[in-house]
Structures are given as C-alpha cells and as structure tokens.
C-alpha positions as CSV (number, residue, x, y, z in Angstrom):
1,M,-37.0,-59.6,22.5
2,M,-35.7,-59.7,18.9
3,R,-36.2,-62.6,16.9
4,G,-33.5,-64.1,14.5
5,G,-32.8,-62.2,11.3
6,Q,-35.0,-59.0,12.4
7,G,-32.2,-56.9,14.2
8,G,-31.1,-53.9,13.6
9,F,-27.5,-53.3,11.8
10,T,-24.6,-54.3,13.6
11,L,-21.8,-52.4,14.7
12,V,-19.5,-53.2,11.8
13,E,-22.0,-52.7,9.1
14,A,-22.6,-49.1,10.3
15,L,-18.4,-48.7,10.9
16,V,-18.2,-49.3,7.1
17,A,-21.1,-47.8,6.5
18,F,-19.9,-44.4,8.2
19,A,-16.3,-44.8,6.5
20,I,-17.8,-45.2,3.3
21,L,-19.8,-41.9,3.5
22,A,-16.6,-40.1,4.9
23,V,-14.6,-41.2,1.7
24,M,-17.4,-39.9,-0.6
25,L,-17.5,-36.6,1.3
26,V,-13.8,-35.9,1.3
27,A,-13.3,-36.7,-2.6
28,G,-16.6,-34.0,-3.4
29,L,-15.1,-31.6,-0.9
30,Q,-11.6,-32.0,-3.3
31,L,-14.1,-31.5,-6.7
32,A,-15.8,-28.7,-5.0
33,G,-11.7,-27.2,-4.2
34,T,-10.8,-28.1,-7.6
35,S,-13.6,-26.3,-9.6
36,L,-13.7,-22.9,-7.5
37,R,-10.0,-22.7,-8.7
38,A,-10.4,-23.5,-11.7
39,I,-13.4,-20.6,-12.0
40,D,-10.8,-18.2,-10.0
41,A,-8.5,-19.1,-12.9
42,A,-10.6,-18.5,-15.2
43,A,-12.0,-15.2,-13.9
44,T,-8.4,-13.7,-14.0
45,T,-7.5,-14.8,-17.5
46,D,-11.2,-13.1,-18.7
47,G,-10.0,-9.6,-16.6
48,A,-6.4,-10.3,-18.9
49,V,-8.4,-10.3,-21.8
50,L,-10.9,-7.2,-21.2
51,V,-7.8,-5.3,-19.6
52,A,-5.9,-6.3,-23.2
53,Q,-9.1,-5.6,-25.5
54,S,-9.1,-2.2,-23.7
55,Q,-5.9,-0.8,-23.8
56,M,-5.7,-2.0,-27.5
57,D,-8.7,-0.2,-28.1
58,R,-7.4,3.2,-26.5
59,I,-4.6,2.8,-28.9
60,V,-6.9,2.3,-32.1
61,A,-9.0,4.9,-31.1
62,I,-6.1,7.7,-30.4
63,R,-4.1,6.4,-33.2
64,A,-0.9,6.9,-31.3
65,V,0.9,4.3,-29.8
66,P,1.7,5.5,-26.3
67,Q,5.1,7.0,-25.1
68,E,5.3,4.4,-22.5
69,R,5.8,1.0,-23.5
70,R,5.1,-0.7,-20.1
71,G,3.0,-0.5,-16.9
72,Q,1.2,-1.6,-14.2
73,L,-2.7,-1.3,-14.0
74,E,-3.5,0.4,-10.2
75,G,-5.6,-1.9,-8.2
76,T,-5.3,-5.2,-10.3
77,P,-2.7,-7.8,-10.7
78,Y,-2.1,-7.1,-14.2
79,A,0.9,-5.6,-15.9
80,W,1.2,-4.3,-19.8
81,E,3.6,-4.3,-22.1
82,I,3.7,-2.8,-26.0
83,E,5.9,-4.2,-28.5
84,I,5.6,-2.2,-31.9
85,L,6.2,-4.4,-35.3
86,P,6.6,-2.7,-38.9
87,L,4.4,-4.3,-41.7
88,D,6.7,-3.0,-44.1
89,P,9.7,-1.2,-43.7
90,A,9.4,0.5,-47.3
91,A,6.1,1.7,-46.5
92,L,7.0,3.0,-43.4
93,R,9.7,5.6,-45.3
94,Q,6.5,6.6,-47.1
95,P,5.3,9.5,-47.0
96,Q,1.6,9.6,-45.7
97,A,-0.4,10.3,-42.8
98,R,-1.2,7.2,-41.3
99,K,1.3,4.5,-41.1
100,P,0.2,0.6,-40.8
101,V,2.0,-0.9,-37.7
102,H,1.6,-3.9,-35.8
103,V,1.2,-3.7,-31.8
104,R,1.3,-6.6,-29.9
105,L,0.1,-6.1,-26.3
106,F,1.3,-8.4,-23.2
107,I,-0.6,-8.9,-20.5
108,T,1.1,-10.2,-17.6
109,W,0.0,-11.5,-13.9
110,R,0.8,-13.8,-11.0
111,G,-1.3,-16.0,-10.2
112,R,-1.3,-19.4,-7.9
113,G,0.5,-21.3,-10.4
114,G,3.2,-18.7,-11.2
115,L,3.5,-16.1,-13.8
116,S,0.9,-15.9,-16.7
117,R,1.0,-14.1,-19.8
118,I,-1.7,-13.9,-22.8
119,H,-0.9,-11.1,-25.5
120,L,-2.8,-9.8,-28.4
121,D,-2.4,-8.3,-31.9
122,R,-3.8,-6.0,-34.1
123,I,-3.0,-3.6,-37.1
124,V,-2.9,-0.3,-36.3
125,F,-2.8,3.2,-38.3
126,T,-1.1,5.4,-36.4
127,E,-0.3,9.0,-37.2
128,E,3.4,9.5,-38.2
129,T,4.5,11.2,-35.2
130,A,3.7,8.4,-33.3
131,L,5.8,5.5,-34.6
132,P,9.1,4.9,-32.5
C-alpha cells in the first residue's frame, strides 16, 4: 500500500516525458542528416579541386594545352573545360620558344543542389605550337 506523496509517476507525467524525448530524438536525427549531407557536399567539392589540380598539373608538365578543350572524367561526376586567355597579345607575336598563357580550368558536376562549378587559374608557359 502506498502512502500519500510516495507514489510513482502518473500516466500524464510519463506521456509528457516521452513526448519531450521524442521531440529531442527527431531533432537529433535531423541534425545528423544535415551534417551527413554537408560532409558529402564537402567531399564532392574536394574531389573537384583534386581533379582540377591534377588536370592543371598535367598541362604544366607537358607544356602544352590539350587539343580537346572539354571532356568528362570516366567513372566520376566531373566534367572539365579549358579556357585560354593570352596574357599579352603583343608578347604572343614575338618569336620565342615558350609563350605565357592564362589557363582557366573549369570543373563542373551535378550534386543534390543542382549544377556546381569551380575554376582554377594558372599562368603556363607553353610551346608555341600548343597555342590555339
């Protein structure tokens, strides 16, 4: 037999506690989902940066702009495009072995939020025959 004031929780108190716990659980799950989406987006962007650096390093190493100016990297969501901007039109007319050009490399991919794009710029000294 219970004495006054020494009883357990009432049904209403238990239901209120359960409702508060459920709200906190839902909020925690939403936060975890948002965090995972942000981590995925950051990883995809990091991948795009690595692809851009790799493509640009290839151009610098061979000292030539590829004939193809756009393409898709197989097995990845990334597409690339190269834009060539001469630094000084007068300097390009001078006879010299290497010409400075401004190379802008775009990397594009489709993510959850739609189309995303980054670009990387570098001054590259190319062989004269490699210019557009």
